[in-house]
C-alpha positions as CSV (number, residue, x, y, z in Angstrom):
1,M,-0.3,0.1,-0.1
2,N,1.1,3.2,-0.3
3,T,2.8,5.2,2.4
4,K,0.2,8.4,2.1
5,I,-2.5,6.1,1.4
6,L,-1.5,4.4,4.4
7,L,-0.7,7.6,7.1
8,A,-3.9,8.7,5.6
9,A,-6.1,5.9,6.5
10,L,-4.4,5.2,10.1
11,A,-5.2,8.9,10.6
12,L,-8.3,8.9,9.7
13,L,-8.7,5.6,12.3
14,A,-7.3,7.1,14.7
15,A,-9.7,10.6,14.5
16,A,-12.9,7.6,14.5
17,R,-11.6,6.1,17.7
18,L,-11.2,9.8,19.1
19,S,-14.4,10.5,18.2
20,A,-16.1,7.7,20.0
21,Q,-14.2,8.2,23.4
22,D,-15.5,12.0,23.0
23,I,-19.2,10.5,22.7
24,D,-18.6,8.0,25.5
25,S,-17.1,10.6,27.6
26,V,-20.3,12.4,28.3
27,V,-22.8,9.5,28.3
28,S,-24.1,8.2,30.9
29,V,-26.9,6.1,30.2
30,R,-26.9,3.2,27.3
31,A,-29.0,0.4,27.0
32,P,-31.7,-1.5,24.9
33,L,-34.5,-1.1,27.6
34,I,-34.7,2.1,30.1
35,A,-37.3,2.5,33.0
36,L,-37.3,5.8,34.0
37,T,-39.5,5.4,37.6
38,H,-41.3,7.8,39.9
39,A,-41.3,10.6,37.6
40,R,-43.0,13.3,37.4
41,V,-44.0,14.1,33.6
42,I,-44.4,17.3,31.3
43,D,-45.4,16.1,28.3
44,G,-45.3,18.9,26.7
45,R,-49.0,18.5,25.0
46,G,-49.9,21.1,27.6
47,T,-51.8,18.4,30.0
48,A,-51.7,19.1,33.9
49,P,-48.0,16.8,34.7
50,R,-48.5,13.2,36.1
51,D,-46.7,12.1,38.8
52,D,-45.2,9.0,39.9
53,Q,-44.9,7.9,36.2
54,T,-42.6,4.7,34.3
55,I,-41.2,6.2,31.5
56,L,-40.4,2.8,29.7
57,I,-37.8,3.6,26.7
58,R,-36.9,0.5,24.5
59,A,-34.5,1.2,21.6
60,G,-34.5,4.9,21.5
61,R,-38.3,5.2,21.3
62,I,-40.9,5.8,24.1
63,E,-42.7,2.3,24.7
64,S,-45.1,3.6,27.3
65,I,-45.6,5.6,29.9
66,G,-47.8,4.6,33.0
67,T,-47.8,3.1,36.9
68,A,-47.0,-0.2,35.9
69,A,-43.8,-1.9,37.0
70,A,-40.6,-1.5,35.5
71,P,-39.9,-5.0,33.8
72,A,-37.5,-7.3,34.1
73,G,-34.0,-6.6,32.7
74,A,-34.6,-3.2,32.3
75,Q,-31.7,-0.5,33.4
76,I,-33.8,1.3,36.1
77,I,-33.6,5.2,36.9
78,D,-35.3,5.9,39.9
79,L,-36.3,9.8,39.4
80,T,-38.3,10.7,42.9
81,G,-38.5,14.2,43.0
82,K,-37.6,15.1,39.4
83,T,-39.2,16.1,36.4
84,V,-39.0,14.6,32.9
85,L,-39.5,17.0,30.4
86,P,-39.7,16.7,26.1
87,G,-36.7,17.4,24.4
88,L,-37.1,21.1,23.6
89,V,-37.1,22.4,19.9
90,M,-36.2,25.7,19.5
91,L,-36.1,27.8,15.9
92,H,-33.7,30.5,16.0
93,E,-30.7,28.8,17.0
94,H,-27.1,29.0,15.1
95,L,-24.0,27.7,15.3
96,Y,-22.0,30.9,15.2
97,F,-21.7,33.7,17.7
98,T,-20.9,36.8,17.8
99,S,-17.2,38.1,17.7
100,R,-15.4,41.4,17.3
101,A,-12.1,42.3,18.3
102,S,-13.2,45.6,19.5
103,T,-16.4,47.3,20.5
104,T,-16.2,49.7,17.8
105,A,-15.1,46.7,14.7
106,T,-18.1,45.9,12.4
107,F,-20.7,43.0,13.2
108,H,-18.5,39.3,12.6
109,V,-19.5,35.9,13.7
110,N,-17.1,33.2,14.5
111,E,-18.8,29.2,13.6
112,M,-18.8,27.4,17.2
113,D,-18.7,23.7,15.7
114,Y,-17.7,22.4,18.5
115,S,-19.0,24.6,21.3
116,F,-22.6,25.1,20.3
117,P,-24.2,21.6,19.5
118,R,-22.4,20.6,22.9
119,L,-24.2,23.6,24.7
120,Y,-27.7,22.7,22.9
121,L,-27.5,19.5,23.9
122,A,-26.9,20.1,27.7
123,C,-29.7,22.6,28.1
124,G,-32.4,20.1,26.7
125,L,-32.3,20.8,23.1
126,T,-32.5,17.9,21.0
127,T,-33.8,19.5,17.7
128,I,-33.0,22.7,16.8
129,R,-33.2,24.6,13.1
130,T,-30.4,27.2,12.5
131,A,-32.1,30.5,11.3
132,G,-29.7,31.5,8.8
133,S,-26.0,30.6,8.0
134,M,-22.7,32.1,7.6
135,E,-20.7,29.1,6.8
136,P,-23.1,26.7,5.2
137,Y,-20.7,24.1,4.6
138,A,-19.2,23.9,8.5
139,D,-23.2,23.9,9.4
140,L,-23.7,20.7,6.8
141,E,-20.3,19.1,8.6
142,V,-21.3,19.7,11.9
143,K,-24.7,18.0,10.8
144,A,-23.4,15.3,9.4
145,R,-20.7,14.5,12.2
146,I,-23.6,14.7,14.8
147,E,-25.8,11.9,12.7
148,R,-23.2,9.6,12.2
149,G,-22.2,9.7,15.8
150,A,-18.9,11.4,15.4
151,V,-20.0,14.3,18.1
152,P,-22.3,15.0,20.3
153,G,-25.4,17.3,19.5
154,P,-29.2,18.2,18.8
155,K,-31.0,16.9,15.7
156,I,-30.8,19.8,12.8
157,H,-32.5,21.7,10.5
158,L,-30.7,23.3,8.5
159,T,-31.5,27.4,6.9
160,A,-29.5,28.1,4.5
161,P,-27.4,31.4,4.2
162,Y,-29.6,35.0,4.4
163,L,-31.3,35.8,1.5
164,E,-30.3,39.7,1.8
165,G,-30.8,42.5,-0.2
166,F,-28.6,46.0,-0.5
167,P,-26.4,47.2,1.4
168,S,-25.9,43.6,2.7
169,V,-24.8,45.0,6.7
170,I,-22.7,42.0,7.4
171,A,-19.6,41.1,5.3
172,Q,-20.2,37.8,5.4
173,L,-23.5,37.9,3.5
174,H,-24.2,37.8,-0.1
175,P,-26.8,40.5,-1.1
176,V,-29.4,39.1,-4.0
177,D,-29.3,41.0,-7.1
178,S,-32.4,40.4,-8.5
179,P,-35.6,37.8,-8.5
180,A,-34.4,35.4,-10.6
181,D,-30.9,35.7,-8.5
182,A,-33.1,34.7,-5.3
183,A,-34.6,31.8,-7.2
184,Q,-31.4,30.2,-8.0
185,L,-29.8,30.2,-4.8
186,V,-33.2,28.7,-3.5
187,T,-32.3,25.7,-6.0
188,F,-28.4,25.6,-5.2
189,W,-28.6,25.6,-1.4
190,A,-31.6,23.1,-1.5
191,G,-30.1,20.9,-3.6
192,K,-27.0,20.3,-0.7
193,G,-29.5,19.5,2.0
194,F,-30.7,23.4,3.9
195,T,-34.5,22.9,4.2
196,S,-35.9,26.2,5.2
197,F,-34.6,29.7,3.9
198,K,-34.4,33.0,5.7
199,L,-35.2,36.4,4.0
200,Y,-33.6,39.6,5.4
201,M,-33.8,42.7,6.6
202,H,-33.4,44.7,3.2
203,L,-34.9,42.2,0.9
204,P,-37.5,43.9,-1.5
205,K,-40.8,42.5,-2.4
206,D,-40.0,41.1,-5.6
207,A,-36.9,39.0,-5.1
208,A,-39.1,37.6,-1.6
209,R,-41.7,36.6,-3.4
210,A,-39.2,34.7,-6.5
211,A,-37.9,33.1,-3.2
212,I,-41.0,32.1,-1.5
213,E,-42.6,30.6,-4.8
214,A,-38.9,28.7,-5.4
215,A,-38.7,27.0,-1.7
216,H,-42.7,26.3,-1.3
217,A,-42.4,24.5,-4.7
218,R,-40.1,22.2,-3.6
219,G,-41.9,21.8,-0.3
220,L,-39.6,24.0,1.9
221,Q,-40.1,26.5,4.2
222,V,-39.1,30.4,4.3
223,T,-38.9,32.6,7.3
224,G,-37.8,35.9,7.6
225,H,-36.1,38.7,9.7
226,I,-37.5,41.6,7.6
227,G,-37.8,45.2,8.0
228,A,-38.3,46.4,3.9
229,L,-41.0,43.7,3.6
230,T,-43.7,44.5,6.2
231,Y,-45.3,41.7,8.3
232,R,-48.2,42.1,6.6
233,D,-46.1,42.1,3.0
234,A,-44.6,39.2,3.9
235,A,-48.0,37.2,5.4
236,E,-49.5,38.0,1.9
237,L,-46.2,36.9,-0.2
238,G,-46.9,33.3,1.8
239,I,-43.9,33.5,4.5
240,D,-44.5,30.5,6.5
241,N,-42.6,32.0,9.8
242,L,-41.7,34.9,11.1
243,E,-38.8,35.7,13.4
244,H,-38.0,37.7,16.8
245,G,-41.6,38.3,17.6
246,F,-42.8,41.7,16.8
247,Y,-39.5,43.7,17.2
248,A,-38.7,43.1,13.7
249,A,-42.2,44.7,12.2
250,T,-42.3,48.0,10.0
251,D,-46.2,48.1,9.8
252,F,-46.7,50.5,12.1
253,V,-44.0,53.6,11.2
254,R,-45.7,56.4,9.7
255,G,-44.9,56.7,5.9
256,K,-42.8,53.8,5.3
257,K,-42.2,53.8,1.6
258,P,-42.9,50.2,0.1
259,D,-39.2,48.3,0.1
260,E,-37.8,50.8,2.7
261,L,-35.7,49.7,5.7
262,P,-36.6,52.7,8.8
263,N,-33.7,53.8,10.8
264,P,-34.0,51.8,13.9
265,A,-34.7,54.5,15.9
266,V,-37.8,55.1,13.8
267,I,-39.1,51.1,14.0
268,A,-38.8,51.7,18.1
269,G,-41.0,55.1,17.5
270,S,-43.4,53.1,16.4
271,I,-43.9,50.3,18.8
272,D,-43.3,53.5,21.4
273,A,-46.8,55.0,20.3
274,L,-48.8,51.5,19.4
275,D,-51.3,50.8,21.4
276,V,-51.0,46.9,22.0
277,D,-54.8,46.3,22.0
278,G,-55.7,49.2,19.3
279,P,-57.2,48.2,15.7
280,E,-53.5,48.6,14.1
281,A,-52.4,45.8,16.5
282,T,-55.3,43.8,16.7
283,S,-55.9,43.6,12.9
284,L,-52.3,42.9,12.2
285,I,-52.2,39.2,14.4
286,A,-55.7,38.6,13.2
287,L,-54.3,38.9,9.3
288,L,-51.3,36.4,10.7
289,V,-53.1,34.0,12.4
290,A,-55.9,33.7,9.4
291,K,-52.9,33.3,7.4
292,H,-51.3,30.6,9.5
293,V,-47.8,32.4,9.5
294,A,-45.7,31.1,12.9
295,I,-43.9,33.9,15.1
296,T,-40.9,33.1,16.3
297,S,-40.1,34.3,20.0
298,T,-36.3,35.2,20.5
299,L,-36.6,37.2,23.8
300,P,-33.4,36.8,25.4
301,V,-31.5,38.7,22.6
302,F,-33.6,42.0,23.2
303,E,-33.5,41.7,26.8
304,A,-29.9,42.1,26.7
305,S,-30.3,45.7,25.6
306,V,-32.9,46.5,28.3
307,P,-31.4,48.0,31.7
308,G,-32.6,46.3,35.1
309,R,-32.1,42.8,33.6
310,P,-29.7,40.4,35.4
311,I,-26.3,39.7,34.2
312,L,-24.7,36.4,33.4
313,S,-25.0,33.3,35.9
314,A,-21.3,32.5,36.9
315,R,-22.0,28.9,34.6
316,E,-22.9,30.9,31.5
317,L,-19.7,33.4,32.0
318,D,-17.5,30.1,32.4
319,C,-18.5,29.1,29.0
320,L,-17.3,32.2,27.4
321,S,-13.7,32.9,25.9
322,P,-11.6,35.7,27.7
323,T,-12.2,38.0,25.4
324,S,-15.9,37.4,24.9
325,R,-16.6,37.6,28.5
326,E,-14.6,40.9,28.6
327,N,-17.2,42.4,25.9
328,Y,-19.7,40.9,27.4
329,V,-19.6,42.9,30.9
330,R,-18.3,45.7,29.3
331,T,-21.0,46.2,27.3
332,W,-23.7,45.4,29.8
333,A,-22.5,47.9,32.3
334,R,-22.8,50.0,29.7
335,V,-26.6,49.2,29.1
336,N,-27.3,49.2,32.7
337,G,-25.7,52.7,32.5
338,P,-28.0,56.4,32.3
339,N,-31.0,55.6,30.6
340,D,-34.5,57.2,29.3
341,G,-36.6,54.3,30.2
342,R,-38.0,53.6,26.5
343,A,-36.3,50.6,26.4
344,V,-38.2,48.8,28.9
345,A,-41.5,50.4,27.9
346,T,-40.7,48.7,24.4
347,W,-39.8,45.5,25.9
348,K,-43.2,45.4,27.7
349,K,-44.9,46.1,24.5
350,M,-42.9,42.9,22.9
351,L,-44.0,40.7,26.1
352,A,-47.6,42.1,25.5
353,L,-47.9,41.1,21.8
354,E,-46.4,37.9,21.6
355,K,-49.3,37.0,24.4
356,K,-51.6,38.4,22.3
357,F,-50.8,36.9,19.5
358,Y,-50.5,33.6,21.5
359,A,-53.5,34.2,22.6
360,A,-55.4,35.0,19.4
361,G,-54.5,31.3,18.5
362,G,-51.5,31.9,16.4
363,L,-48.7,29.2,16.3
364,L,-45.8,30.8,18.6
365,V,-42.7,28.9,18.3
366,A,-39.3,29.4,20.3
367,G,-35.6,30.8,20.0
368,S,-32.5,32.4,21.6
369,D,-30.8,33.9,18.7
370,P,-26.9,33.5,20.0
371,T,-25.9,36.6,18.6
372,G,-25.8,40.6,19.9
373,Y,-23.0,41.5,22.1
374,G,-23.0,38.3,23.5
375,A,-25.3,38.3,25.9
376,T,-26.7,35.1,24.0
377,I,-25.3,31.8,24.3
378,A,-26.4,28.8,22.7
379,G,-28.3,26.6,24.9
380,H,-28.4,29.1,28.3
381,G,-30.4,31.6,26.0
382,S,-33.2,29.2,25.0
383,L,-33.8,27.9,28.2
384,R,-33.9,31.7,29.5
385,E,-36.3,32.1,26.6
386,V,-38.8,29.8,28.1
387,E,-38.4,31.7,31.5
388,L,-39.0,34.7,29.3
389,L,-42.1,33.1,27.9
390,V,-43.5,32.5,31.1
391,E,-42.8,36.5,32.0
392,A,-44.7,37.4,28.9
393,G,-47.7,35.6,30.8
394,L,-47.5,32.4,29.5
395,T,-48.2,29.4,32.0
396,P,-45.1,27.4,32.8
397,I,-46.7,24.3,31.1
398,E,-47.7,26.7,27.9
399,A,-43.9,28.0,27.7
400,I,-43.0,24.5,27.8
401,Q,-45.0,23.7,24.9
402,V,-44.2,26.4,22.6
403,A,-40.3,25.3,23.0
404,S,-40.8,22.1,22.2
405,Y,-44.5,20.5,20.5
406,N,-45.2,23.5,18.6
407,G,-41.4,24.1,17.7
408,A,-41.9,20.4,16.1
409,R,-45.3,21.2,14.5
410,L,-43.7,24.1,12.4
411,L,-41.2,21.5,11.1
412,G,-43.3,19.1,10.5
413,V,-41.9,16.2,12.6
414,E,-44.0,16.3,15.5
415,R,-44.8,12.5,15.0
416,D,-41.7,11.9,16.1
417,V,-40.7,14.3,18.8
418,G,-41.7,17.4,20.5
419,S,-43.9,15.4,23.3
420,I,-43.4,12.3,25.4
421,E,-45.7,10.2,24.2
422,P,-45.5,6.2,23.1
423,G,-43.9,5.4,20.0
424,K,-41.9,9.0,19.4
425,A,-38.2,9.4,19.7
426,A,-36.8,8.8,23.6
427,D,-36.0,12.8,23.4
428,L,-36.2,14.2,26.7
429,F,-34.8,15.6,29.8
430,V,-34.6,15.3,33.5
431,V,-34.7,18.1,36.4
432,A,-34.4,18.1,39.7
433,G,-37.4,19.8,40.8
434,D,-40.6,21.2,39.7
435,P,-40.3,23.5,36.5
436,S,-44.4,23.6,36.3
437,K,-44.1,25.3,39.6
438,M,-41.1,27.2,39.6
439,I,-40.2,28.0,35.8
440,S,-36.6,28.8,37.0
441,E,-35.6,24.7,37.8
442,I,-35.8,24.1,34.0
443,R,-32.2,25.0,34.5
444,N,-31.6,22.3,36.7
445,I,-30.7,19.9,34.0
446,E,-28.8,16.7,34.8
447,T,-29.7,14.1,32.2
448,V,-30.4,15.0,28.5
449,F,-31.9,11.8,26.2
450,K,-31.7,11.9,22.8
451,D,-32.7,8.9,21.0
452,G,-32.7,6.7,24.1
453,V,-29.0,7.7,24.9
454,G,-28.5,9.8,27.8
455,Y,-26.2,12.7,28.0
456,D,-24.6,14.0,31.4
457,A,-25.0,17.8,31.2
458,K,-22.8,18.7,33.2
459,K,-19.7,16.9,31.6
460,L,-21.1,18.7,28.9
461,L,-20.7,21.6,30.1
462,D,-17.5,21.5,31.8
463,S,-16.3,20.2,28.4
464,V,-17.2,23.8,26.8
465,K,-15.3,26.2,29.6
466,G,-14.0,28.6,27.9
467,C,-14.7,27.7,24.5
468,V,-17.5,30.3,23.2
469,G,-16.1,32.9,21.4
470,I,-13.3,31.0,19.9
471,Q,-15.1,27.6,18.3
């Protein structure tokens, strides 16, 4: 055998062995038959918790839930005093993170191919959708490595590189120059394996229409963080999903011209002047519900710019690289300096609008958007999103359903994931305490099961200390 070929083969074999060891180091439960006994179960379907339940997992799937004794031969795990929740299905996540050389540097991101999959899994996210790609081939490879068992991480549904118009505010984004270009990009990235597309802030209406038509012709979804388009425009074009609650809505800007992206201060001013219970907000929400347009809540990334909100916990700060931590703490202090109170007032209206949409029967789904100035970290930010949904007025049971079953519904995978039911994949996680009474206890994660394999949450978190911002 050629020496170079032999060396390459040996290197691949060594890498495979290291990958297996890497997975094994964070796995705490692996058995063909597992019985989780004496558990409190929150099933993700909005029903009341059930106490003293046994969940039987066979060959990676949920076989039964009830009060029957564990069968012979099962690995028994006593969960007295603990709660089992469905693996979270969250739809505005990323595999990248904000990275700036200084506070004056232009916006840039680094791919977190190592730390973010681990963080998502450690925090109970067993399925995610990336809401826009910066490094598409890296995203594809991360997904492939997880699927072949080389690295730990959630099930990933990939959104293609952003469909942005002119000007592109981020150097890593390619601006679309025509409707034909938009359609061609959809065709190209769909062929590579991406299953959804995201319209971005400057994209004009004609290009948006072409992208939506091209995606829908392939049975694929389109979401959007828009602005040049109003929410009403996008709904009429047939968009499936809108990102960031109502923070990106330009529908209330007086005198807005077609395809014009208003200044952020103007958008904020239009929200400040909005009556949440008035006819403008009510009619827009009614249209979105009628058109079956889902709304993704991403409250953590906006909370970071609201004065008076808590600083990240020690566990979250431990994940950050020294530079990322320094930049975060400096910016958090500036946000919490003197202010005029407008950000707090806008924040309260945004919470109210999301609750209003939910109460009207809209499909509310959840995500974290780990970007901004570094205050929103993968996984940790996702759990914060669930807590903030409760602050917005949802019950803990409703918030958990939004972050699990609702996400699965939008992805079209609710028959397999998103709730704890017989026949579904054993994607669930165990917490100490009862999040149905105190939602903050959703953070007390001990074990996360994906397809019946249990991962040690603490070991996953320990493995990424100091990594976020670097890899």
